[in-house]
Steps between C-alpha positions, in 0.01 A plus 500: 500500500635843402596714799334840547732798455354825637648841417451780755549872446488778759662842534726384786869518404716189548871460571697189405826445687817321394352168618195555275275541805210736430421767760157669503304732729337281763139569401551343158785261580311316772194471277714347223663255743157387619351474150798293382363214712201474263657553158757287323700796375483878558669750272538850647482760223645795690719805473827472691738727686879500473540516878295345776294746704395461863141445387591187301496298821344170390700230321316269262561161659323274253705325228205509260508882472695665218567868431434643155695825515338804335803711590489831689171687506674786319381852416253649256769587245629142465158346450571360151793272596323402824186399310710302253659309787160446667356361177791261451499378863122450508501303177788282615324436832183407311657205322448256787232691692138398554356808668567861600395668826549876537470645849424865453433774410856528358671740255597222255181293526374553143841442344549173689140392436534550124847347464454184708356255247291259708133410479428532874532841663384636835521838671504537880388850601645615834390865497182694437445627145231749602632642826864545401540878513863584573598848611504705179810711432457786248825419322583324175577174684194542721276525193687212336448273803129587520451421131693172526299383800180554307647325198602197705148467639370485143766240419376270777146511366620442144733211588248312712203515265534130411747373760499422873471793740577462871495754785643487852190639673123441465460879471725499195294216353190718541683799354590301190142384469396866475754529217335203323772251590449173686777420749580236763617585851857380563668651810869582534721505808863471612474333844554124548287329763803401709597868529191601697575629848368308799164660563505778758336835573727768644389778728587842351854611578610836637559688278257354247681360195336561162640318196495590131653247261520536124621734229518849649320698229222762520234252382551286810363781719821561691439877528162436658656249738754756623220755555310235699811417705525865608141500622510159670822606672316781678301253711750215527867453411537321167780414259479413132727236346527546122630192319555516126694675225457876461623753246742749654301805390175361640682410823608863531143615446370264768771603745404864446134417561582301815716785627221751444256276687745440785529123456832459320643335814209256501577353158754221449615433145618145420518491120462167323508205741572151367193278488514241775546502878640854509198644319254286697644636825366845416145365475540305823614810693241740355177599674333577166581462132361790296475513120300814400548428129309676221456189283598131503429153375548302818836583664709217646595713800150442641559124506845557649356706785223247566746208506696684769202592720518872424163682476438662162360840402472534120316709242170381360621493137560264208479130576532538877137513628392164358782310674549719807177577685469810714467417869573133438851472354610859547387861484421647159530876457441762233814585299663846511361566849725563802181525708407142408846374595487679838155368583597142409821511703330641808220244476749216462716617792204559732308175451679182605215268400485647150875469454495137614212412269662664197835330554341157551266522200772636271749231605251221429397661171859536380573130555262429209706719265861387543729507199474123458118515519497775237718293267268200539200716414668649193596157366149366564341798324717453191405132493133601513566700183642194327872546567665161562745579781 
């Protein structure tokens, strides 16, 4: 019986070392390692970097995973040679492939989709098409980015007219239905079951520790979180741990804001922290994890917080509400609202029974969505569509 060879494309950048080991960001690398248990062969059709970055912290451990190198992501002015390389790599990868899965939205999705010559194709949507409204910048590149985001949304709808469409939240499935596309719910995650903390509920510390984890960009609501910190700090001492990469200019802006609000001494910057025990320790020490994001699919950091018994406060946007119920798994708030953050934090800190219930329900819920469970569900869904894995 012919073995099934699945090609995967995503916008994550890979690094291959001198031993031919492939290093990926953990959120995609762990997913690939789990999915490799259910597919005979995986080919990663990815851009690569010349040097390994701190964010490429997951090594692909499975011998049945191969890298198809698209080369560096490049710049706008070298598009022609990059597209020539992409075409050649995709067509070479297609020779022994049986199916293509794109996890997106990604900048190169249409090019990969058109140049991979296989009969079975699937697209896994991990972000809202309708709610994605990044902060608009009235510059040439700001206009360019806005136009390209709209163009990529149209690409998704065009590509998936006759092929399999998946989404990592029931809300995104409903969103696609409104766009006249039928999709199947397939969750994504990065936490293995054996990495869950022993269940516990901590009493709030003194000072209260608030955690933000993720890319530090305006769309994640970090300005609003700093405003909320200043107001919460009036009634009780609080500190904010910020974990994640940040642009130096935006860091300067946030420091200026924190200084104006009198909380610059209450913020601790940690930069990127390697996925694993070191990162999990931040969740286990925090009194609340807050993600006041403007838009999302379903962010993995929610599962990470739940697996480490950290209560979650998150915006009611994108694919979050259908998997994360307000008052049951966490507290859902309006985006772009420091008032909503303050109210949620004060409620969480003042009500022990509520905090205990949220932590317990979230922990139990997250155990159904481990990375291995997500891989099993994806493989089963593809089989339901006639793929012989």
